[in-house]
C-alpha positions as CSV (number, residue, x, y, z in Angstrom):
1,X,86.4,116.8,96.3
2,X,89.7,115.1,96.0
3,X,92.3,115.8,93.3
4,X,91.7,112.4,91.7
5,X,88.0,113.1,91.5
6,X,88.4,116.5,89.8
7,X,89.2,114.6,86.6
8,X,89.7,110.9,85.8
9,X,91.7,111.9,82.8
10,X,95.5,112.2,82.5
11,X,97.9,113.2,79.8
12,X,100.3,110.8,78.1
13,X,103.4,110.5,80.3
14,X,105.2,108.2,78.0
15,X,104.9,105.1,80.2
16,X,103.2,101.9,79.3
17,X,99.4,102.4,79.2
18,X,97.2,99.2,78.8
19,X,94.0,99.5,76.8
20,X,90.6,99.1,78.6
21,X,87.0,99.2,77.4
22,X,84.9,102.4,77.5
23,X,83.0,101.0,80.5
24,X,86.1,101.4,82.6
25,X,85.3,105.1,82.9
26,X,82.2,104.4,84.9
27,X,84.0,101.7,86.9
28,X,86.7,104.0,88.0
29,X,84.3,106.8,88.9
30,X,82.4,104.5,91.2
31,X,85.6,103.0,92.8
32,X,86.9,106.5,93.3
33,X,83.7,107.6,95.1
34,X,83.7,104.6,97.4
35,X,87.4,105.1,98.2
36,X,86.7,108.6,99.2
37,X,83.7,107.8,101.4
38,X,85.5,104.8,103.0
39,X,88.8,106.6,103.7
40,X,87.2,109.7,105.3
41,X,84.4,107.8,107.0
42,X,86.7,105.3,108.7
43,X,89.6,107.8,109.5
44,X,88.6,108.4,113.1
45,X,87.2,104.9,113.8
46,X,90.4,103.0,113.2
47,X,94.0,103.6,114.1
48,X,95.3,102.5,110.6
49,X,93.6,102.0,107.3
50,X,95.2,99.9,104.5
51,X,94.3,99.9,100.8
52,X,95.0,96.7,98.8
53,X,94.7,96.4,95.1
54,X,95.2,92.8,93.9
55,X,95.3,93.6,90.2
56,X,96.9,97.0,90.3
57,X,98.0,97.2,86.6
58,X,100.0,100.2,85.4
59,X,98.3,103.1,87.2
60,X,97.0,104.6,83.9
61,X,95.0,103.1,81.1
62,X,93.8,104.2,77.6
63,X,90.2,103.7,76.5
64,X,90.3,101.4,73.5
65,X,89.8,103.2,70.1
66,X,90.4,106.6,71.6
67,X,93.3,108.8,72.9
68,X,91.6,109.2,76.3
69,X,93.7,108.1,79.2
70,X,92.3,107.4,82.7
71,X,93.7,107.3,86.2
72,X,93.7,103.7,87.4
73,X,92.5,102.5,90.8
74,X,95.9,102.8,92.5
75,X,96.3,106.5,91.6
76,X,92.7,107.2,92.5
77,X,93.2,105.6,95.9
78,X,96.4,107.6,96.5
79,X,94.7,110.9,95.8
80,X,91.7,110.7,98.2
81,X,91.3,113.6,100.7
82,X,92.1,111.4,103.6
83,X,94.9,109.1,102.3
84,X,95.1,105.5,103.7
85,X,98.0,104.8,106.1
86,X,99.4,102.1,103.8
87,X,98.9,101.0,100.3
88,X,99.7,97.5,99.0
89,X,99.7,97.1,95.2
90,X,100.1,93.7,93.5
91,X,100.7,93.3,89.8
92,X,101.7,90.3,87.9
93,X,103.2,91.9,84.7
94,X,106.7,93.4,85.5
95,X,106.4,96.2,82.9
96,X,103.1,97.4,84.3
97,X,104.4,97.2,87.9
98,X,107.5,99.4,87.0
99,X,105.2,101.9,85.3
100,X,103.0,101.9,88.4
101,X,105.9,102.6,90.7
102,X,107.0,105.6,88.6
103,X,103.5,107.0,88.5
104,X,102.9,106.5,92.2
105,X,106.2,108.3,93.0
106,X,105.0,111.2,90.9
107,X,101.5,111.2,92.3
108,X,102.2,110.6,96.0
109,X,105.9,110.4,96.9
110,X,105.3,110.6,100.6
111,X,102.8,107.8,100.9
112,X,103.6,104.4,102.4
113,X,103.3,102.1,99.5
114,X,104.3,98.4,99.4
115,X,104.6,96.6,96.0
116,X,104.1,92.9,95.5
117,X,105.4,91.6,92.2
118,X,103.7,88.5,90.8
119,X,100.3,86.9,91.0
120,X,98.2,87.8,94.0
121,X,97.2,84.2,94.4
122,X,100.8,83.0,94.5
123,X,102.0,85.9,96.7
124,X,99.0,86.2,99.1
125,X,101.2,85.4,102.1
126,X,103.5,88.3,101.1
127,X,100.4,90.6,100.8
128,X,99.2,89.5,104.2
129,X,102.6,90.1,105.8
130,X,102.5,93.7,104.4
131,X,99.3,94.5,106.2
132,X,100.0,96.3,109.5
133,X,99.4,94.0,112.5
134,X,96.4,94.9,114.5
135,X,96.1,94.8,118.2
136,X,93.9,96.1,121.0
137,X,95.8,99.4,120.9
138,X,96.2,99.5,117.1
139,X,93.0,98.7,115.3
140,X,93.6,98.1,111.6
141,X,91.0,98.1,108.8
142,X,91.7,97.2,105.2
143,X,89.9,97.8,102.0
144,X,90.7,95.4,99.2
145,X,89.9,95.9,95.5
146,X,89.5,92.7,93.5
147,X,89.3,93.7,89.9
148,X,90.6,90.7,87.8
149,X,90.6,90.6,84.0
150,X,88.0,87.8,84.0
151,X,86.2,85.5,86.4
152,X,89.6,84.1,87.4
153,X,90.1,85.2,91.0
154,X,90.8,82.5,93.5
155,X,88.5,82.4,96.5
156,X,91.2,80.9,98.6
157,X,93.1,84.1,98.3
158,X,90.1,86.1,99.5
159,X,89.7,83.6,102.4
160,X,93.3,84.2,103.6
161,X,93.0,87.9,103.3
162,X,89.7,87.8,105.3
163,X,91.5,86.6,108.4
164,X,92.0,90.2,109.4
165,X,89.5,93.1,109.4
166,X,89.0,93.6,105.7
167,X,86.2,94.9,103.4
168,X,86.2,93.9,99.7
169,X,85.0,95.6,96.6
170,X,84.8,92.8,94.0
171,X,84.2,93.0,90.2
172,X,82.5,89.8,89.2
173,X,83.0,89.3,85.4
174,X,79.8,87.2,85.0
175,X,79.1,88.7,81.6
176,X,82.5,89.3,80.2
177,X,83.8,85.9,81.0
178,X,81.5,83.4,82.7
179,X,78.5,83.8,80.4
180,X,80.6,83.8,77.3
181,X,82.3,80.6,78.3
182,X,79.2,79.0,79.6
183,X,79.6,75.5,78.0
184,X,83.2,75.2,79.1
185,X,82.5,76.0,82.7
186,X,79.2,74.1,83.1
187,X,80.4,70.8,81.6
188,X,82.9,70.3,84.3
189,X,86.1,70.3,82.2
190,X,87.2,73.6,83.8
191,X,87.8,74.2,87.5
192,X,88.0,78.0,87.0
193,X,84.5,78.7,88.5
194,X,85.1,76.2,91.3
195,X,88.2,78.1,92.3
196,X,86.5,81.5,92.0
197,X,83.6,80.4,94.2
198,X,85.5,78.3,96.6
199,X,83.3,75.2,96.0
200,X,82.5,72.6,93.4
201,X,78.9,72.0,94.4
202,X,77.5,74.9,92.4
203,X,76.8,72.8,89.3
204,X,74.3,70.7,91.3
205,X,72.5,73.9,92.3
206,X,72.7,75.2,88.7
207,X,70.9,72.1,87.4
208,X,67.7,73.3,89.2
209,X,67.6,76.4,86.9
210,X,65.7,76.4,83.7
211,X,67.2,79.2,81.7
212,X,70.8,79.8,80.5
213,X,70.1,83.6,80.9
214,X,70.1,83.1,84.7
215,X,73.7,82.1,84.7
216,X,75.2,85.6,85.3
217,X,72.9,86.3,88.3
218,X,73.3,82.8,89.6
219,X,77.1,83.1,89.8
220,X,77.0,86.5,91.4
221,X,74.7,85.1,94.2
222,X,76.9,82.0,94.5
223,X,79.9,84.2,95.1
224,X,77.9,86.3,97.7
225,X,77.0,83.1,99.5
226,X,80.7,82.1,99.6
227,X,81.5,85.5,101.2
228,X,78.7,85.0,103.7
229,X,80.3,81.8,104.7
230,X,83.3,83.8,105.8
231,X,81.2,86.0,108.0
232,X,80.4,88.8,105.6
233,X,76.9,90.3,105.6
234,X,74.4,88.8,103.2
235,X,74.2,90.6,99.8
236,X,71.4,90.5,97.4
237,X,71.6,91.0,93.6
238,X,69.9,94.4,93.8
239,X,72.7,95.7,96.1
240,X,75.2,95.1,93.4
241,X,75.9,97.4,90.5
242,X,75.7,95.9,87.0
243,X,78.1,97.6,84.6
244,X,77.0,97.3,80.9
245,X,78.6,97.8,77.5
246,X,77.2,101.3,76.6
247,X,76.6,100.8,72.9
248,X,74.7,97.5,73.1
249,X,73.6,97.6,76.8
250,X,75.2,94.2,77.3
251,X,75.8,93.1,80.9
252,X,79.6,92.9,81.6
253,X,80.1,92.5,85.3
254,X,78.7,93.2,88.8
255,X,80.4,95.5,91.3
256,X,79.8,94.3,94.8
257,X,80.8,95.3,98.3
258,X,81.4,92.8,101.1
259,X,81.8,93.9,104.6
260,X,81.1,92.5,108.1
261,X,79.8,95.8,109.4
262,X,76.6,97.7,108.2
263,X,78.4,101.1,108.2
264,X,80.2,100.2,105.0
265,X,76.9,99.7,103.2
266,X,75.8,103.2,104.0
267,X,78.8,104.4,101.9
268,X,77.9,101.8,99.3
269,X,74.3,103.0,99.2
270,X,75.7,106.4,98.3
271,X,77.7,104.9,95.4
272,X,74.6,103.1,94.2
273,X,72.6,106.2,94.3
274,X,75.0,108.2,92.2
275,X,75.5,105.3,89.8
276,X,72.0,105.6,88.4
277,X,71.4,107.4,85.1
278,X,69.3,110.2,86.7
279,X,72.0,111.2,89.2
280,X,75.4,112.8,88.7
281,X,78.4,112.0,90.8
282,X,79.0,114.7,93.4
283,X,82.1,116.1,91.7
284,X,80.6,116.4,88.2
């Protein structure tokens, strides 16, 4: 059990602390579990392991409407039992990045952390340059968390990052954003979905569907197909985790893993097993 997993909660440290929905507690628990399994499971198989967070935020967050504060994904990744050899945190909002730097310095002052200020899409080349260069004698594997605020990631960014050995954990905001803005996206006046999927042919495929309620699942599978085109293993909907709004049971987003090697999915299967209502996470 890592220190981060002993509790997701933190005290107020006086630094900026963005608000998040109550569903973030489940999200961070699952991300933390996968980080732990991945970092320890790959330690002796690769010479270097790199952790990348494209939307790193401030390191802590507060559950909206409560005083509960949570460790964010960067802090959780820093506190695994087998720390990654390098961390790359990208954040667009300067105030959040400064808070993140201070929290990381407190949480893990000895860790190798590189910070990228600005949009991950605009600074993807800087992110790529910060990844240790792999060679025959230095095998490097990276884990990249893609947790945007809406369905606004750019597939071209993922394409560039995928040029090295890299697994992705992606949160697909198909309920929070895509379904809510259905008319705007489907009528063709917005290119946001095109950029997220890496193609503009999805509307033709969507025309064959008969129910608007299928839109969330359709987009998730379209994204999976785009990842498959990059050489990642095929993923089905049942292999993704749907995170819901607890009070109303409304679907918010899918959490999905994309890897080119089946070993990663053994870890993901463990995450999925402990994410069901009848199971508790191993550190609870």
